[in-house]
Residue frames relative to the residue before (quaternion, step in Angstrom):
aa qw qx qy qz dx dy dz
M 1.0000 0.0000 0.0000 0.0000 0.00 0.00 0.00
R 0.0729 -0.7823 0.6165 0.0520 3.54 -1.14 0.67
T 0.0584 0.7713 -0.6319 0.0484 3.54 -1.13 0.77
K 0.5897 -0.5715 0.4177 0.3888 3.57 -1.22 0.20
V 0.8066 0.0634 -0.0065 0.5877 3.59 0.88 -0.96
A 0.1747 -0.7561 0.6242 0.0905 3.56 -0.79 1.07
I 0.1450 -0.8076 0.5707 0.0332 3.56 -0.61 1.19
I 0.1875 -0.7785 0.5924 0.0891 3.56 -0.70 1.10
G 0.7602 0.3105 -0.2608 0.5075 3.57 -0.58 1.18
A 0.1135 -0.8100 0.5746 0.0279 3.57 -0.74 1.12
G 0.2956 0.6977 -0.5747 0.3092 3.52 0.92 0.99
P 0.7708 -0.3595 0.2237 0.4760 3.60 -1.21 -0.15
A 0.6307 0.5339 -0.3552 0.4370 3.63 1.00 -0.70
G 0.7019 0.4702 -0.2758 0.4584 3.58 0.79 -0.99
L 0.6785 0.4884 -0.2934 0.4637 3.57 0.93 -0.87
L 0.6431 0.5074 -0.3267 0.4713 3.59 1.00 -0.78
L 0.6368 0.5148 -0.3311 0.4689 3.58 0.95 -0.82
G 0.6696 0.5126 -0.3044 0.4429 3.57 0.86 -0.94
Q 0.6809 0.4907 -0.2969 0.4555 3.56 0.94 -0.88
L 0.6459 0.5047 -0.3263 0.4708 3.59 0.99 -0.77
L 0.6449 0.5131 -0.3292 0.4610 3.58 0.93 -0.84
H 0.6105 0.5458 -0.3469 0.4572 3.58 1.05 -0.74
T 0.6691 0.4885 -0.3103 0.4663 3.60 0.90 -0.86
Y 0.6834 0.4571 -0.2790 0.4963 3.60 1.19 -0.51
G 0.5297 -0.6569 0.3951 0.3629 3.58 1.26 0.00
V 0.5095 0.6296 -0.4211 0.4083 3.58 1.21 0.51
D 0.3905 -0.7404 0.5016 0.2183 3.58 -0.50 1.19
N 0.0940 0.7936 -0.5962 0.0771 3.57 -1.04 0.76
V 0.1879 -0.7382 0.6379 0.1131 3.51 -1.33 0.50
V 0.2136 -0.7719 0.5873 0.1167 3.59 -0.98 0.86
L 0.1450 -0.7771 0.6099 0.0560 3.56 -0.96 0.98
E 0.0211 0.7956 -0.6032 0.0524 3.58 -0.94 0.93
R 0.3856 -0.7572 0.4788 0.2209 3.58 -0.75 1.01
Q 0.6916 0.4476 -0.2778 0.4942 3.60 1.19 -0.43
T 0.5784 -0.5430 0.4636 0.3946 3.55 -1.36 0.00
P 0.6324 -0.5154 0.3894 0.4275 3.62 -1.16 0.34
E 0.6370 0.5420 -0.3298 0.4378 3.59 1.00 -0.80
Y 0.6406 0.5169 -0.3225 0.4673 3.57 1.02 -0.78
V 0.6439 0.5244 -0.3198 0.4562 3.56 0.92 -0.91
L 0.7100 0.4526 -0.2614 0.4719 3.58 0.91 -0.89
G 0.6243 0.5638 -0.3366 0.4232 3.58 1.21 -0.35
R 0.5613 0.6072 -0.3936 0.4016 3.59 1.24 -0.20
I 0.2639 -0.7604 0.5759 0.1432 3.57 -0.73 1.09
R 0.0556 0.8177 -0.5645 0.0982 3.56 -0.59 1.15
A 0.8415 -0.2454 0.1684 0.4510 3.51 -1.33 -0.44
G 0.1784 -0.8218 0.5341 0.0868 3.54 -1.23 0.27
L 0.6410 0.4959 -0.3454 0.4733 3.62 1.19 0.32
L 0.1351 -0.8157 0.5620 0.0252 3.56 -0.70 1.15
E 0.3947 -0.6774 0.5700 0.2458 3.54 -1.06 0.82
E 0.6496 -0.5092 0.3811 0.4166 3.58 -1.22 0.38
G 0.6339 0.5452 -0.3344 0.4348 3.59 1.00 -0.76
T 0.6412 0.5117 -0.3193 0.4744 3.57 1.05 -0.73
V 0.6422 0.5117 -0.3200 0.4725 3.58 0.97 -0.82
A 0.6363 0.5280 -0.3276 0.4571 3.59 1.01 -0.80
L 0.6400 0.5123 -0.3266 0.4705 3.60 1.04 -0.73
L 0.6237 0.5198 -0.3384 0.4756 3.60 1.03 -0.73
D 0.6300 0.5226 -0.3320 0.4689 3.58 1.02 -0.76
E 0.6602 0.5131 -0.3044 0.4563 3.57 0.92 -0.93
A 0.6902 0.4677 -0.2637 0.4852 3.56 1.11 -0.74
G 0.4901 -0.6797 0.4222 0.3458 3.59 1.26 -0.07
A 0.6344 0.5372 -0.3159 0.4574 3.57 1.21 0.50
G 0.5384 0.6792 -0.3688 0.3359 3.58 1.16 0.43
S 0.4741 0.7239 -0.4328 0.2525 3.60 1.18 -0.27
R 0.6790 0.4826 -0.3126 0.4565 3.61 0.88 -0.84
A 0.6019 0.5526 -0.3630 0.4479 3.59 1.06 -0.66
H 0.6635 0.4926 -0.3100 0.4701 3.60 0.95 -0.82
H 0.6803 0.4931 -0.2880 0.4594 3.58 1.07 -0.70
E 0.8125 0.2897 -0.1172 0.4920 3.58 0.91 -0.95
G 0.5715 0.6214 -0.3814 0.3764 3.60 1.17 -0.46
L 0.3636 -0.7162 0.5584 0.2073 3.53 -1.23 0.61
V 0.2574 -0.7819 0.5517 0.1342 3.57 -0.57 1.16
H 0.1147 -0.7996 0.5889 0.0247 3.56 -0.82 1.07
H 0.2934 -0.7730 0.5452 0.1384 3.54 -1.06 0.84
G 0.8140 0.0360 -0.0045 0.5797 3.59 1.21 -0.24
V 0.2945 -0.7035 0.6042 0.2311 3.53 -1.38 -0.19
E 0.3425 -0.7116 0.5672 0.2335 3.53 -1.34 0.19
L 0.2026 -0.7401 0.6309 0.1148 3.53 -1.12 0.82
A 0.1125 -0.8065 0.5797 0.0303 3.58 -0.73 1.08
F 0.2357 0.7343 -0.6110 0.1785 3.54 -0.90 0.99
G 0.8094 0.2329 -0.1861 0.5060 3.55 -1.13 0.60
G 0.6741 -0.5261 0.2933 0.4275 3.59 1.14 0.58
A 0.7213 0.3769 -0.2422 0.5282 3.60 1.25 0.12
R 0.3482 -0.7261 0.5577 0.2011 3.55 -1.26 0.53
H 0.1105 -0.7821 0.6128 0.0239 3.52 -1.12 0.80
R 0.2747 -0.7960 0.5202 0.1428 3.58 -0.62 1.11
I 0.1984 -0.7347 0.6378 0.1186 3.54 -1.09 0.84
D 0.2377 -0.7773 0.5706 0.1177 3.58 -0.57 1.18
M 0.1662 -0.8419 0.5089 0.0673 3.56 0.06 1.30
H 0.6104 0.5436 -0.3576 0.4517 3.57 1.10 -0.59
A 0.6432 0.5157 -0.3238 0.4642 3.58 0.99 -0.78
A 0.6965 0.4857 -0.2696 0.4541 3.57 1.04 -0.80
T 0.8304 0.2433 -0.0760 0.4955 3.58 0.99 -0.83
G 0.4198 -0.6914 0.4793 0.3406 3.57 1.16 -0.50
K 0.6561 0.4993 -0.2987 0.4806 3.58 1.31 0.08
T 0.2511 -0.7410 0.6037 0.1530 3.53 -1.32 0.43
M 0.3160 -0.6871 0.6037 0.2520 3.54 -1.38 -0.01
M 0.2448 -0.7650 0.5755 0.1537 3.56 -1.23 0.40
I 0.2841 -0.7171 0.6109 0.1785 3.55 -1.00 0.91
Y 0.2839 0.7099 -0.5882 0.2636 3.55 -0.57 1.24
G 0.4474 -0.7654 0.3957 0.2398 3.55 -0.39 1.26
Q 0.5789 -0.5959 0.4333 0.3494 3.56 -1.10 0.72
T 0.5892 0.5674 -0.3634 0.4460 3.59 1.09 -0.66
E 0.6682 0.4898 -0.2966 0.4751 3.58 0.99 -0.84
V 0.6035 0.5430 -0.3489 0.4682 3.59 1.06 -0.74
T 0.6661 0.5066 -0.2977 0.4595 3.57 0.90 -0.97
L 0.6472 0.5178 -0.3167 0.4612 3.60 0.94 -0.86
D 0.6587 0.5104 -0.3137 0.4552 3.58 0.91 -0.88
L 0.6691 0.4851 -0.2963 0.4788 3.58 0.99 -0.81
M 0.6034 0.5409 -0.3504 0.4697 3.59 1.07 -0.71
N 0.6872 0.4892 -0.2858 0.4547 3.57 0.86 -0.97
A 0.6401 0.5193 -0.3255 0.4633 3.58 1.03 -0.79
R 0.6577 0.5057 -0.3108 0.4638 3.58 0.99 -0.83
K 0.6478 0.5147 -0.3123 0.4668 3.56 1.00 -0.84
A 0.6579 0.5186 -0.3096 0.4498 3.58 0.95 -0.89
A 0.6843 0.4711 -0.2762 0.4832 3.57 1.14 -0.66
G 0.4470 -0.7211 0.4312 0.3070 3.58 1.29 -0.09
L 0.3844 0.7439 -0.4660 0.2857 3.57 1.15 0.56
T 0.5267 -0.6699 0.4418 0.2803 3.55 -1.16 0.67
T 0.0763 0.7408 -0.6634 0.0730 3.53 -0.86 1.10
I 0.1601 -0.7988 0.5769 0.0592 3.57 -0.68 1.10
Y 0.1245 -0.7968 0.5901 0.0356 3.56 -0.37 1.28
E 0.8015 0.2384 -0.2260 0.4996 3.55 -1.30 0.46
A 0.2965 0.7288 -0.5406 0.2977 3.53 0.97 0.97
A 0.1893 -0.8213 0.5327 0.0765 3.57 -0.33 1.25
D 0.8574 0.1675 -0.1096 0.4741 3.52 -1.35 0.45
V 0.1386 0.8015 -0.5615 0.1521 3.58 0.86 0.98
K 0.0528 0.8038 -0.5888 0.0675 3.59 -0.88 0.93
P 0.2839 -0.7274 0.5943 0.1927 3.59 -0.92 0.87
H 0.0899 -0.8051 0.5859 0.0190 3.58 -0.99 0.85
D 0.8745 0.1579 -0.0783 0.4518 3.54 -1.32 0.46
F 0.2993 0.7781 -0.5097 0.2124 3.59 1.05 0.63
D 0.6200 0.5045 -0.3536 0.4858 3.57 1.26 -0.04
T 0.6401 0.4516 -0.3291 0.5272 3.57 1.29 0.35
D 0.6202 -0.5372 0.4123 0.3960 3.57 -1.31 -0.11
L 0.7191 0.3902 -0.2327 0.5258 3.59 1.30 0.00
P 0.0232 0.8251 -0.5629 0.0414 3.59 0.49 1.12
R 0.0195 -0.7865 0.6173 0.0076 3.55 -1.21 0.45
V 0.2230 -0.7448 0.6141 0.1361 3.55 -1.30 0.40
T 0.1394 -0.7731 0.6126 0.0870 3.56 -0.95 0.87
Y 0.0374 0.7752 -0.6302 0.0225 3.54 -1.24 0.53
V 0.3461 -0.7164 0.5678 0.2111 3.54 -1.30 0.36
K 0.0320 0.7830 -0.6182 0.0614 3.55 -0.85 1.02
D 0.8397 -0.0284 -0.0354 0.5411 3.55 -0.75 1.13
G 0.7227 -0.4712 0.2313 0.4497 3.53 1.01 0.89
I 0.6592 0.4824 -0.3005 0.4924 3.60 1.29 -0.05
T 0.3604 -0.7297 0.5421 0.2091 3.58 -0.92 0.92
H 0.0987 -0.7908 0.6039 0.0148 3.55 -0.89 1.02
E 0.1906 -0.7728 0.5943 0.1152 3.56 -1.25 0.44
I 0.1484 -0.7589 0.6287 0.0824 3.54 -1.07 0.83
A 0.2107 -0.7462 0.6207 0.1163 3.57 -0.72 1.08
C 0.0391 0.8230 -0.5596 0.0895 3.59 -0.87 0.89
D 0.5364 -0.5885 0.4873 0.3585 3.54 -1.34 0.11
F 0.8051 0.0366 0.0350 0.5910 3.56 1.04 -0.88
I 0.2452 -0.7259 0.6216 0.1632 3.54 -1.31 0.46
A 0.1349 -0.7649 0.6251 0.0771 3.58 -0.97 0.89
G 0.2058 -0.7905 0.5699 0.0897 3.56 -0.59 1.18
C 0.0994 0.7958 -0.5810 0.1387 3.57 -0.20 1.35
D 0.4345 0.7597 -0.3788 0.3010 3.54 1.22 0.59
G 0.6652 -0.5921 0.2956 0.3458 3.56 1.07 0.70
Y 0.7649 -0.4109 0.2753 0.4127 3.49 -1.42 0.18
H 0.7637 0.3534 -0.1836 0.5080 3.59 0.97 -0.85
G 0.4387 0.7461 -0.4247 0.2657 3.61 1.24 0.13
V 0.6446 -0.5628 0.3844 0.3464 3.50 -1.35 0.27
S 0.5574 0.6530 -0.3965 0.3253 3.60 1.09 -0.61
R 0.7226 0.4019 -0.2561 0.5007 3.59 0.64 -1.05
A 0.6361 0.5477 -0.3280 0.4334 3.59 1.04 -0.76
S 0.6467 0.5346 -0.3183 0.4412 3.60 1.19 -0.43
V 0.5748 0.5913 -0.3721 0.4260 3.57 1.27 -0.20
S 0.5411 -0.6152 0.4675 0.3320 3.56 -1.03 0.79
A 0.5507 -0.6436 0.4219 0.3233 3.58 -0.91 0.92
S 0.6546 0.5297 -0.3139 0.4386 3.57 1.08 -0.65
A 0.6808 0.5057 -0.2779 0.4511 3.58 1.25 -0.38
I 0.7511 0.3441 -0.1723 0.5364 3.58 1.26 -0.19
Q 0.1586 -0.7643 0.6188 0.0887 3.54 -1.16 0.70
T 0.1377 -0.8051 0.5740 0.0578 3.56 -0.89 0.91
F 0.1515 -0.7508 0.6402 0.0589 3.52 -1.23 0.72
E 0.0624 0.8332 -0.5402 0.1003 3.59 -0.72 0.99
R 0.0027 0.7372 -0.6745 -0.0409 3.48 -1.27 0.61
V 0.1661 -0.7730 0.6077 0.0745 3.56 -0.77 1.10
Y 0.3210 -0.7711 0.5227 0.1708 3.58 -0.70 1.08
P 0.4857 -0.7199 0.4268 0.2524 3.60 -0.99 0.82
F 0.7045 0.3525 -0.2704 0.5534 3.59 1.03 0.77
G 0.2846 -0.7408 0.5773 0.1924 3.54 -1.32 0.14
W 0.4196 -0.6421 0.5587 0.3155 3.52 -1.37 -0.13
L 0.1896 -0.7296 0.6477 0.1103 3.52 -0.90 1.02
G 0.0095 -0.8348 0.5489 -0.0422 3.56 -0.53 1.18
I 0.0751 -0.7744 0.6241 0.0714 3.54 -1.16 0.60
L 0.2518 -0.7079 0.6401 0.1603 3.49 -1.31 0.55
S 0.0338 0.8114 -0.5816 0.0476 3.59 -0.86 0.91
E 0.4481 -0.6636 0.5287 0.2817 3.55 -1.18 0.63
T 0.4151 0.6652 -0.4939 0.3758 3.53 0.48 1.30
P 0.5424 -0.6052 0.4492 0.3711 3.62 -1.09 0.53
P 0.5564 -0.6203 0.4264 0.3520 3.62 -0.98 0.74
V 0.5415 -0.6346 0.4493 0.3195 3.54 -1.14 0.67
S 0.7804 0.0870 -0.0520 0.6170 3.59 1.23 -0.44
H 0.5102 -0.6551 0.4508 0.3275 3.61 -1.09 0.53
E 0.7295 0.2630 -0.2198 0.5920 3.60 1.30 -0.05
L 0.6471 -0.5382 0.3705 0.3929 3.56 -1.26 0.38
I 0.1675 -0.7507 0.6297 0.1091 3.56 -1.20 0.66
Y 0.1387 -0.7653 0.6266 0.0499 3.56 -0.72 1.15
N 0.1209 -0.8386 0.5312 0.0070 3.56 -0.57 1.22
N 0.1409 -0.7298 0.6646 0.0765 3.53 -0.93 1.02
H 0.1108 0.8053 -0.5673 0.1320 3.58 -0.63 1.14
A 0.6177 -0.5710 0.3942 0.3701 3.57 -1.14 0.61
R 0.6681 0.4876 -0.2974 0.4769 3.61 1.16 -0.53
G 0.6868 -0.4278 0.2860 0.5134 3.57 1.27 -0.30
F 0.6752 -0.5176 0.3681 0.3751 3.52 -1.33 0.35
A 0.0053 0.7570 -0.6526 -0.0333 3.56 -1.30 0.48
L 0.1171 -0.7833 0.6081 0.0542 3.55 -1.15 0.68
C 0.1504 -0.7583 0.6299 0.0745 3.53 -0.99 0.94
T 0.1616 0.7721 -0.5970 0.1462 3.56 -0.59 1.16
M 0.3014 -0.7601 0.5566 0.1473 3.57 -1.26 -0.14
R 0.3330 -0.6998 0.5811 0.2483 3.52 -1.37 0.09
S 0.7744 -0.0345 0.0274 0.6312 3.57 1.24 -0.46
T 0.7009 -0.4513 0.3321 0.4413 3.57 -1.29 -0.14
H 0.7620 0.3179 -0.1912 0.5308 3.58 1.25 -0.23
R 0.7090 0.3776 -0.2545 0.5385 3.60 1.26 0.08
S 0.1439 -0.8231 0.5488 0.0238 3.56 -0.64 1.19
R 0.1597 -0.7460 0.6392 0.0966 3.53 -1.27 0.58
Y 0.0027 -0.8023 0.5952 -0.0457 3.58 -0.72 1.12
Y 0.1068 -0.7854 0.6083 0.0408 3.54 -1.17 0.71
V 0.0367 -0.7440 0.6631 0.0730 3.51 -1.29 0.53
Q 0.5088 -0.6175 0.5086 0.3180 3.54 -1.12 0.73
C 0.0401 0.8022 -0.5930 0.0571 3.58 -0.95 0.89
P 0.6289 -0.5255 0.3956 0.4145 3.62 -1.20 0.31
L 0.5927 -0.6093 0.4043 0.3376 3.55 -1.12 0.70
D 0.7209 0.4456 -0.2599 0.4629 3.58 1.08 -0.64
D 0.4140 0.6833 -0.4913 0.3470 3.59 1.22 0.30
H 0.2171 -0.7530 0.6071 0.1315 3.55 -1.26 0.52
I 0.6616 -0.5384 0.3571 0.3807 3.54 -1.19 0.64
D 0.6704 0.5181 -0.3197 0.4242 3.60 0.93 -0.83
Q 0.5876 0.5490 -0.3717 0.4638 3.59 1.27 -0.13
W 0.7424 0.3872 -0.1919 0.5119 3.56 1.26 -0.32
P 0.0600 -0.7742 0.6301 -0.0040 3.61 0.15 1.21
D 0.7023 -0.4992 0.2970 0.4116 3.56 -1.16 0.54
D 0.6563 0.5268 -0.3340 0.4244 3.60 0.84 -0.90
R 0.6541 0.5005 -0.3249 0.4649 3.57 0.95 -0.80
F 0.6329 0.5345 -0.3393 0.4457 3.60 0.97 -0.81
W 0.6900 0.4792 -0.2951 0.4552 3.58 0.77 -1.01
D 0.6335 0.5271 -0.3357 0.4563 3.60 0.98 -0.75
E 0.6793 0.4821 -0.2947 0.4683 3.58 0.92 -0.88
L 0.6227 0.5376 -0.3438 0.4527 3.58 0.98 -0.78
K 0.6593 0.5207 -0.3131 0.4429 3.58 0.89 -0.91
R 0.6271 0.5497 -0.3386 0.4358 3.58 1.04 -0.72
R 0.7334 0.4287 -0.2286 0.4755 3.59 1.14 -0.60
L 0.6313 0.5395 -0.3310 0.4482 3.59 1.27 -0.10
D 0.5587 -0.5595 0.4798 0.3803 3.56 -1.30 0.32
Q 0.6859 -0.5288 0.3104 0.3919 3.56 -1.19 0.51
K 0.6238 0.5407 -0.3487 0.4438 3.60 0.99 -0.77
A 0.6649 0.4905 -0.3047 0.4737 3.58 0.97 -0.84
V 0.6192 0.5392 -0.3422 0.4570 3.58 1.00 -0.78
D 0.6774 0.5049 -0.2927 0.4479 3.58 0.91 -0.93
E 0.7573 0.3982 -0.2005 0.4772 3.59 1.04 -0.75
L 0.4917 0.6851 -0.4224 0.3324 3.59 1.25 -0.21
V 0.1715 -0.7541 0.6278 0.0882 3.56 -0.94 0.98
T 0.1635 -0.8050 0.5656 0.0733 3.58 -0.62 1.11
G 0.0856 0.7881 -0.6065 0.0607 3.55 -1.28 0.34
P 0.7060 -0.4469 0.3144 0.4506 3.58 -1.24 0.13
S 0.4392 -0.6725 0.5226 0.2857 3.57 -1.05 0.72
I 0.2418 -0.7552 0.5887 0.1572 3.58 -1.08 0.73
E 0.7630 0.0394 -0.0759 0.6407 3.56 1.35 -0.02
K 0.0229 0.7898 -0.6106 0.0536 3.55 -1.02 0.84
S 0.1367 0.7961 -0.5752 0.1291 3.58 -0.85 0.93
I 0.2707 -0.7146 0.6164 0.1899 3.53 -1.33 0.37
A 0.0923 -0.8078 0.5822 0.0095 3.56 -0.72 1.10
P 0.3652 -0.7010 0.5610 0.2460 3.61 -0.87 0.89
L 0.3279 -0.7373 0.5567 0.1972 3.57 -1.19 0.49
R 0.1253 0.7828 -0.6036 0.0848 3.56 -0.99 0.84
S 0.2507 -0.6817 0.6554 0.2071 3.48 -1.40 0.37
F 0.0906 0.8013 -0.5800 0.1152 3.58 -0.79 1.01
V 0.0496 0.7720 -0.6326 0.0365 3.54 -1.00 0.87
A 0.1147 -0.7499 0.6486 0.0624 3.55 -1.04 0.90
E 0.0729 0.8002 -0.5922 0.0600 3.55 -0.86 0.93
P 0.5083 -0.1471 -0.8478 -0.0340 1.47 -2.21 1.21
M 0.5020 -0.6381 0.4871 0.3219 3.55 -1.31 -0.08
R 0.6898 0.3777 -0.2782 0.5515 3.56 1.31 0.25
F 0.0090 -0.7715 0.6357 -0.0248 3.54 -1.02 0.91
G 0.7932 -0.1804 0.0752 0.5768 3.54 0.06 1.30
R 0.7886 -0.2513 0.2186 0.5169 3.56 -0.54 -1.19
M 0.6000 0.4934 -0.3922 0.4926 3.59 1.19 0.54
F 0.1232 -0.7946 0.5945 0.0095 3.53 -0.95 1.02
L 0.2847 -0.7428 0.5805 0.1738 3.57 -1.01 0.81
A 0.0069 0.7839 -0.6209 0.0069 3.56 -1.15 0.65
G 0.8140 0.2456 -0.1910 0.4905 3.56 -1.13 0.68
D 0.8501 -0.1807 0.1316 0.4768 3.53 -1.20 -0.67
A 0.5140 0.6225 -0.4314 0.4028 3.60 1.19 -0.22
S 0.7706 0.3314 -0.1676 0.5180 3.56 1.17 -0.57
H 0.8331 0.0296 0.0254 0.5518 3.60 1.01 -0.63
I 0.1249 -0.7526 0.6442 0.0550 3.52 -1.22 0.72
V 0.0526 -0.7783 0.6239 0.0466 3.58 -1.03 0.74
P 0.5355 -0.5763 0.4743 0.3952 3.60 -1.10 0.48
P 0.5571 -0.6694 0.3783 0.3139 3.60 -0.96 0.76
T 0.4024 0.7533 -0.4563 0.2499 3.61 1.23 -0.14
G 0.7651 0.3693 -0.2033 0.4867 3.58 0.96 -0.79
A 0.3980 -0.7476 0.4504 0.2826 3.61 1.32 0.10
K 0.4204 0.7502 -0.4149 0.2971 3.57 1.00 0.83
G 0.4910 0.7176 -0.4267 0.2487 3.64 1.09 -0.51
L 0.7329 0.4026 -0.2293 0.4982 3.58 0.60 -1.14
N 0.6654 0.5180 -0.3080 0.4406 3.57 0.96 -0.82
L 0.6204 0.5175 -0.3408 0.4808 3.59 1.10 -0.63
A 0.6186 0.5299 -0.3405 0.4696 3.57 1.01 -0.78
A 0.6581 0.5092 -0.3095 0.4603 3.58 0.97 -0.84
S 0.6590 0.4917 -0.3296 0.4640 3.60 0.97 -0.72
D 0.5824 0.5504 -0.3660 0.4732 3.61 1.09 -0.64
V 0.6732 0.5034 -0.2866 0.4596 3.55 0.88 -1.01
H 0.5925 0.5624 -0.3553 0.4542 3.59 1.06 -0.73
Y 0.7068 0.4537 -0.2706 0.4706 3.58 0.77 -1.03
L 0.6957 0.4915 -0.2860 0.4389 3.58 0.87 -0.93
S 0.6532 0.5059 -0.3242 0.4608 3.60 0.93 -0.83
H 0.6555 0.4951 -0.3170 0.4739 3.59 0.98 -0.77
A 0.6241 0.5396 -0.3391 0.4519 3.58 1.07 -0.73
F 0.6671 0.4819 -0.3011 0.4818 3.59 0.95 -0.85
R 0.6283 0.5334 -0.3391 0.4536 3.57 0.99 -0.80
E 0.6523 0.5125 -0.3031 0.4690 3.58 0.97 -0.88
Y 0.6361 0.5430 -0.3254 0.4412 3.57 1.01 -0.83
Y 0.7519 0.3983 -0.2205 0.4768 3.58 0.84 -0.96
D 0.7254 0.4424 -0.2588 0.4595 3.61 0.94 -0.79
E 0.8041 0.2723 -0.1139 0.5161 3.56 0.97 -0.89
K 0.3727 -0.7496 0.4657 0.2870 3.57 1.34 -0.01
S 0.5040 0.6271 -0.4230 0.4169 3.55 1.10 0.83
S 0.2732 -0.7663 0.5620 0.1496 3.55 -1.00 0.87
A 0.3383 0.7760 -0.4821 0.2259 3.59 1.26 0.14
G 0.6790 0.5106 -0.2923 0.4391 3.57 0.92 -0.90
I 0.6957 0.4472 -0.2910 0.4810 3.57 0.88 -0.88
D 0.6183 0.5385 -0.3488 0.4540 3.59 1.11 -0.58
A 0.7341 0.4126 -0.2222 0.4913 3.58 1.08 -0.74
Y 0.4206 0.7570 -0.4462 0.2257 3.59 1.23 -0.33
S 0.7015 0.4892 -0.3007 0.4220 3.59 0.64 -1.05
S 0.7079 0.4542 -0.2802 0.4626 3.59 0.76 -0.99
T 0.6435 0.5219 -0.3271 0.4544 3.60 1.01 -0.77
A 0.6880 0.4751 -0.2861 0.4681 3.57 0.85 -0.97
L 0.6787 0.5093 -0.3052 0.4322 3.60 0.88 -0.90
T 0.5672 0.5850 -0.3883 0.4305 3.59 1.10 -0.55
R 0.7017 0.4322 -0.2575 0.5045 3.57 0.94 -0.90
V 0.6030 0.5737 -0.3514 0.4286 3.59 1.04 -0.77
W 0.7091 0.4684 -0.2840 0.4440 3.59 0.74 -1.00
K 0.6138 0.5257 -0.3593 0.4667 3.60 1.09 -0.56
A 0.6609 0.4839 -0.3005 0.4886 3.57 1.04 -0.74
V 0.6102 0.5346 -0.3456 0.4716 3.59 1.06 -0.69
R 0.6447 0.5144 -0.3172 0.4682 3.58 0.97 -0.84
F 0.6744 0.4969 -0.3030 0.4544 3.58 0.87 -0.93
S 0.6713 0.4943 -0.3032 0.4616 3.58 0.91 -0.86
W 0.6213 0.5240 -0.3291 0.4807 3.59 1.07 -0.73
W 0.6652 0.5121 -0.3016 0.4520 3.57 0.93 -0.91
M 0.6535 0.5002 -0.3124 0.4746 3.59 0.91 -0.88
T 0.6538 0.5139 -0.3070 0.4629 3.57 0.95 -0.88
S 0.6790 0.5025 -0.2872 0.4516 3.57 0.91 -0.94
M 0.6890 0.4999 -0.2773 0.4455 3.58 1.04 -0.75
L 0.7863 0.3993 -0.1699 0.4398 3.57 1.00 -0.82
H 0.7094 0.4672 -0.2623 0.4579 3.62 1.13 -0.49
K 0.4355 -0.6473 0.5530 0.2925 3.51 -1.30 0.40
F 0.1728 -0.7957 0.5767 0.0668 3.57 -0.70 1.14
P 0.6081 -0.6046 0.3672 0.3602 3.60 -0.99 0.78
D 0.7889 0.3328 -0.1593 0.4915 3.59 0.99 -0.79
Q 0.4335 0.7448 -0.4478 0.2384 3.61 1.19 0.13
G 0.2212 -0.8099 0.5170 0.1670 3.61 1.07 -0.63
E 0.7344 -0.4058 0.3029 0.4520 3.55 -1.32 -0.13
F 0.6097 0.5561 -0.3571 0.4376 3.58 1.04 -0.73
G 0.6820 0.4918 -0.2873 0.4587 3.58 0.85 -0.98
A 0.6371 0.5288 -0.3277 0.4550 3.58 1.02 -0.79
R 0.6653 0.4927 -0.3027 0.4723 3.59 1.00 -0.82
I 0.6116 0.5386 -0.3514 0.4608 3.59 1.05 -0.68
Q 0.6297 0.5312 -0.3331 0.4586 3.59 0.99 -0.80
L 0.6777 0.4900 -0.2938 0.4629 3.58 0.88 -0.93
A 0.6353 0.5192 -0.3289 0.4676 3.58 1.04 -0.76
E 0.6363 0.5255 -0.3194 0.4658 3.57 1.03 -0.82
L 0.6724 0.4950 -0.2950 0.4646 3.56 0.90 -0.91
D 0.6472 0.5155 -0.3182 0.4627 3.58 0.97 -0.84
Y 0.6329 0.5211 -0.3228 0.4730 3.57 1.04 -0.79
L 0.6369 0.5547 -0.3233 0.4268 3.57 0.95 -0.88
V 0.7570 0.4013 -0.2197 0.4665 3.56 0.80 -1.00
S 0.7185 0.4299 -0.2574 0.4824 3.61 1.20 -0.27
S 0.7003 0.4177 -0.2613 0.5165 3.61 1.25 -0.18
K 0.4306 -0.7017 0.5053 0.2587 3.57 -0.77 1.02
A 0.6475 0.5234 -0.3248 0.4486 3.57 0.97 -0.82
A 0.6783 0.4920 -0.2958 0.4586 3.58 0.92 -0.91
S 0.6840 0.4749 -0.2973 0.4672 3.58 0.91 -0.87
T 0.6076 0.5384 -0.3507 0.4669 3.59 1.14 -0.56
S 0.6323 0.5249 -0.3252 0.4679 3.58 1.00 -0.81
L 0.6323 0.5149 -0.3178 0.4839 3.57 0.96 -0.87
S 0.6820 0.5087 -0.2899 0.4382 3.57 0.83 -1.01
E 0.6463 0.5359 -0.3269 0.4339 3.59 0.90 -0.92
N 0.6930 0.4610 -0.2731 0.4823 3.57 0.96 -0.85
Y 0.6714 0.5242 -0.3087 0.4232 3.58 0.91 -0.89
V 0.7166 0.4347 -0.2669 0.4757 3.61 0.87 -0.90
G 0.6165 -0.5696 0.3348 0.4282 3.58 1.26 -0.22
L 0.3818 -0.7135 0.5431 0.2241 3.54 -0.78 1.06
P 0.6406 -0.5412 0.3584 0.4102 3.64 -1.10 0.52
L 0.4680 -0.6533 0.5199 0.2896 3.55 -1.17 0.64
């Protein structure tokens, strides 16, 4: 088999890249080691920047998001027992949309299927080869038979644990990482959200977040120790702990119910650079991870795809390599700004083991400054709604 771009990974980054390239007339094949059902079963992020929604529209996969997504104009910061709203639309002219990553992936899958494009699921032992030459290729095993795809370029969109970054020589890549000393215990429940906008809670017992997936499905998180296990957190204990970290109005209005999904996620900041290795390019979680506090993970993947798809389009339409040559530095500039913002949000809102009373007071002073200063709240808003592409 031969194609112009072989895309490893059928998550939202790989599928979005494939769909955009299709609209640009660039042939591509997507390889995924899991089944479609497994991919859709992963519970992930749910807040989209306007730029991400625009990319879905360009890819022909945005109509359901516009119909079912919840448009938000701001968020609330809770500390000291009170909530304070940040009007991000007033500060930036932009909004955010609540629309689950699972739904984004489904929409992209359906768009790809409708276009008759090739996606190979359950592709075992996927390996990129010769990406440091002019003749890159990807091999995989399907039904016990080894296959090869010859291509012009390889796009590694296969996540933090994927084969793409792992195939790069250690001497050719540099990584930067911070692992946070806590996790997020999250539950999904078929209950109406406690608020129509997100509530970020700074509390002496630890961070809590109130968010949602729809008007009838809520997503809640509480900060927890890394060594906690799900079986230590029956639903009743979770709801009791969440209430302890919320303001009284939220406690009074909170609707509880059985969890339909529950998980503990560790938090880390991670960047691998560069994002280009000859004719192989990394995008999304294959190159960077951010803690979910700033709602940047999926949106960063989308911005990578924006830069990479335009670079490929320029290469084929204009016979110019300027875009692919600049891809890594351009994408990393935006990545590091998002990493900084996510680190800052995490540092301001969570309880750290070594912060002491001084650190706790600094957090409260920072939060008070944010909600009382137009300049500070504008800076928060500009980063939260998404920096320009």
